[in-house]
C-alpha atoms as one frame of an Amber mdcrd trajectory, in Angstrom:
protein
  20.335 -22.185   7.034  22.289 -21.753   3.804  24.813 -24.565   3.466  26.993
 -23.043   0.755  29.043 -20.026  -0.231  28.262 -18.082  -3.417  31.171 -17.909
  -5.833  31.834 -16.195  -9.147  34.706 -16.422 -11.606  35.523 -15.154 -15.070
  35.831 -17.607 -17.918  38.667 -17.266 -20.413  36.332 -15.226 -22.645  35.392
 -13.001 -19.683  31.912 -14.328 -18.930  30.902 -14.098 -15.266  30.006 -17.595
 -14.086  28.453 -18.685 -10.803  29.037 -21.676  -8.531  27.984 -22.917  -5.121
  30.796 -23.941  -2.777  29.852 -26.388   0.003  31.912 -27.796   2.858  35.369
 -27.120   4.194  37.793 -26.103   1.407  40.549 -27.834   3.378  38.706 -31.112
   4.032  41.104 -34.028   3.449  38.775 -36.102   1.279  38.736 -35.649  -2.491
  36.351 -32.828  -3.466  33.252 -33.476  -5.557  32.316 -31.523  -8.677  28.598
 -31.707  -9.523  27.726 -31.074 -13.172  24.072 -30.607 -14.059  21.921 -31.545
 -17.021  21.513 -29.583 -20.230  19.414 -26.674 -18.943  19.601 -27.374 -15.219
  21.752 -25.647 -12.613  23.397 -25.929  -9.207  20.090 -25.982  -7.303  19.540
 -29.566  -8.441  22.461 -30.782  -6.334  21.628 -29.033  -3.072  20.414 -32.174
  -1.329  23.371 -34.352  -2.295  25.866 -31.511  -1.773  24.675 -30.821   1.779
  25.029 -34.539   2.599  28.498 -34.897   1.120  29.767 -31.581   2.518  29.934
 -33.116   5.992  33.432 -34.356   5.198  34.465 -33.006   1.802  34.254 -29.920
  -0.387  31.534 -29.882  -3.063  31.464 -27.494  -6.046  28.213 -27.004  -7.989
  28.520 -24.614 -10.949  25.902 -23.028 -13.185  27.028 -23.386 -16.798  27.049
 -20.252 -18.925  23.488 -19.366 -19.901  21.964 -21.106 -16.874  20.909 -20.151
 -13.372  22.923 -17.241 -11.992  25.675 -17.372 -14.621  25.801 -14.802 -17.406
  24.230 -15.540 -20.764  26.578 -15.729 -23.741  25.943 -13.188 -26.503  27.304
 -15.768 -28.979  24.961 -18.779 -28.855  27.492 -20.875 -30.798  29.591 -21.076
 -27.623  26.880 -23.134 -25.948  28.704 -26.367 -26.690  30.548 -29.055 -24.707
  34.126 -27.981 -25.415  33.383 -24.525 -24.034  31.722 -25.977 -20.939  34.695
 -28.250 -20.256  37.091 -25.305 -20.472  34.846 -23.343 -18.104  35.007 -26.201
 -15.604  38.790 -26.323 -15.844  38.791 -22.593 -15.133  36.619 -23.235 -12.066
  39.040 -25.852 -10.737  41.938 -23.455 -11.238  40.162 -20.565  -9.492  39.175
 -22.722  -6.510  42.577 -24.380  -6.232  41.146 -27.864  -6.661  43.540 -30.251
  -8.405  41.597 -33.514  -8.325  37.853 -34.224  -8.109  35.202 -36.899  -8.193
  32.644 -35.782 -10.775  28.925 -36.403 -10.401  27.517 -35.705 -13.853  23.808
 -35.668 -14.631  22.933 -36.161 -18.313  25.057 -33.546 -20.171  27.154 -33.285
 -17.016  28.114 -36.940 -17.418  29.389 -36.281 -20.926  31.377 -33.308 -19.633
  32.835 -35.510 -16.890  34.140 -37.830 -19.599  35.501 -34.831 -21.480  37.364
 -33.672 -18.374  38.806 -37.170 -17.902  39.975 -37.233 -21.529  41.462 -33.734
 -21.519  43.007 -33.744 -18.050  42.979 -37.327 -16.716  44.999 -36.584 -13.604
  42.250 -34.281 -12.352  39.479 -36.925 -12.281  39.535 -39.482  -9.447  36.143
 -41.014 -10.224  32.924 -40.401 -12.128  29.236 -40.867 -11.374  27.202 -40.959
 -14.595  23.603 -40.037 -13.822  21.348 -41.441 -16.557  23.645 -40.821 -19.491
  25.506 -43.084 -21.868  27.148 -43.243 -25.294  23.823 -43.732 -27.071  20.954
 -41.292 -26.606  17.488 -42.635 -27.265  16.072 -40.395 -30.033  12.651 -40.054
 -28.424  14.085 -38.650 -25.205  16.418 -36.260 -27.010  13.586 -34.989 -29.205
  11.411 -34.403 -26.137  14.123 -32.300 -24.506  14.776 -30.218 -27.635  11.060
 -29.631 -28.064  10.561 -27.737 -24.818  13.846 -25.977 -24.022  13.888 -23.646
 -27.036  11.015 -21.327 -26.100  10.145 -19.768 -22.768   7.050 -21.296 -21.165
   6.057 -18.374 -18.943   4.047 -19.196 -15.810   2.077 -16.751 -13.636   2.885
 -18.434 -10.295   4.585 -21.429  -8.698   1.438 -23.525  -8.624   1.106 -23.147
 -12.389   4.789 -23.965 -12.841   4.389 -27.193 -10.862   1.313 -28.198 -12.888
   3.188 -27.539 -16.122   6.183 -29.655 -15.081   3.972 -32.525 -13.910   2.315
 -32.537 -17.339   5.593 -32.137 -19.233   7.482 -34.840 -17.320   4.969 -37.568
 -16.380   7.647 -40.311 -16.238  10.174 -38.352 -14.197   8.910 -39.129 -10.686
   5.345 -40.485 -10.714   5.256 -41.004  -6.942   6.804 -37.652  -5.923   4.870
 -35.279  -3.682   4.072 -31.594  -4.197   7.135 -30.445  -2.223   9.419 -32.443
  -4.531   7.865 -30.892  -7.630   8.059 -27.409  -6.095  11.808 -27.899  -5.588
  12.138 -28.975  -9.209  10.177 -25.902 -10.321  12.474 -23.602  -8.333  15.408
 -24.977 -10.315  13.506 -24.539 -13.579  12.143 -21.014 -13.265  13.321 -17.571
 -12.196  11.067 -14.690 -11.196  11.286 -12.020 -13.903  10.993  -8.258 -13.602
   7.481  -8.598 -15.028   6.412 -10.590 -11.966   6.100 -13.808 -13.946   8.186
 -16.982 -13.946  10.582 -17.569 -16.831  12.865 -20.494 -17.667  16.181 -20.259
 -15.792  18.216 -20.704 -18.958  18.956 -19.019 -22.253  16.582 -20.541 -24.825
  19.323 -20.012 -27.444  20.890 -23.194 -26.039  18.431 -25.144 -28.186  19.577
 -23.251 -31.260  23.168 -24.303 -30.600  22.118 -27.939 -30.267  20.202 -27.941
 -33.521  23.158 -26.330 -35.277  25.847 -28.696 -33.998  25.332 -31.466 -36.558
  25.819 -35.189 -35.873  27.088 -36.201 -32.455  30.680 -37.460 -32.220  31.434
 -41.069 -31.308  30.379 -41.103 -27.662  31.518 -44.702 -27.238  35.099 -43.559
 -27.798  34.570 -40.916 -25.110  33.168 -43.522 -22.724  36.126 -45.842 -23.343
  38.319 -43.031 -22.045  37.027 -43.971 -18.583  38.726 -47.375 -18.822  40.976
 -46.737 -15.820  38.614 -44.347 -14.015  36.347 -45.792 -11.288  32.797 -45.189
 -12.512  29.272 -45.560 -11.157  26.301 -45.582 -13.532  22.874 -44.614 -12.228
  19.941 -45.253 -14.581  16.350 -44.242 -14.036  14.127 -47.275 -14.470  11.712
 -45.217 -16.617  14.395 -43.264 -18.512  13.610 -42.343 -22.105  17.190 -41.221
 -22.810  19.356 -44.070 -21.504  17.987 -47.478 -22.490  18.544 -50.650 -20.500
  20.271 -52.125 -23.548  22.790 -49.273 -23.694  23.489 -49.634 -19.964  24.114
 -53.357 -20.460  26.540 -52.680 -23.292  28.339 -50.106 -21.126  28.849 -52.793
 -18.486  30.284 -55.155 -21.115  32.645 -52.444 -22.394  33.781 -51.598 -18.865
  33.597 -54.696 -16.620  34.339 -52.737 -13.429  31.432 -50.341 -14.050  29.113
 -50.227 -11.038  25.522 -50.168 -12.351  22.481 -49.215 -10.280  18.915 -48.864
 -11.523  16.809 -46.323  -9.625  13.229 -47.628  -9.500  10.303 -45.394 -10.398
  12.450 -42.636 -11.874  12.767 -41.344 -15.423  15.387 -39.053 -16.914  16.987
 -38.136 -14.593  17.117 -39.448 -11.001  17.345 -36.481  -8.639  19.925 -38.260
  -6.427  17.785 -37.892  -3.305  16.352 -41.381  -3.776  17.505 -43.950  -1.148
  18.995 -46.158  -3.889  20.960 -43.225  -5.336  22.230 -42.114  -1.946  23.383
 -45.611  -0.978  25.090 -46.135  -4.319  26.901 -42.788  -4.220  27.999 -43.237
  -0.604  29.350 -46.725  -1.303  31.125 -45.550  -4.440  32.802 -42.619  -2.692
  33.836 -44.874   0.180  35.570 -47.201  -2.308  37.837 -44.501  -3.748
């Protein structure tokens, strides 16, 4: 049974963007906004959204150029400021004034951007394997594979490819887990083959953006915002040292390491579920 409603809205530059809408729109608890990683989409949050939708509304958008959202004809708009404005548009369209943001990787940076731009709208933040310093090896690995379509003939081939590409992600995961990951990575094309579920021009925008801004300043913007940090034990993007420094910078930061997971935890792990449930209960 489908546990969500399909939604679409127009961005300020008239791009048709998609989101999943879980739960009762009138539930009394603060809604949750789930923001995915760089080239991921709303499918990644289905498990956590179904759980949380028992007593609150959960919004899971596809950024422009991902999933079921339209691709942008101007690849230069694939950048964080545009994504943040799109998310503010989503909150306006859905009538949601205040949210708890669960942000995976890029989504965690966007959560901090939302808190900086419109602090009254953010009641809490879950940072999923992202911090103010990005380990260069992990970032290079991501850039290396997202910029060209790795076409697969069938789902079995797609799963084999992802297992090879991401050996540290979930070494103990079963075939069903990897199949779910593949379904959020690929779309069936008109040629009968599987293609990446994102616009490969996203990589071009990243390479063109120049040096990253001071992400520590962005993180310090969460000073008064309740925050949970989840880090994959095997992560090659968020180091243990960076997580420790984050805890020193923000003494009330709740830090949880998810064992046996790389970048990023999928949030269906028992440790992730317990941490998220406890964090939401504290707000």
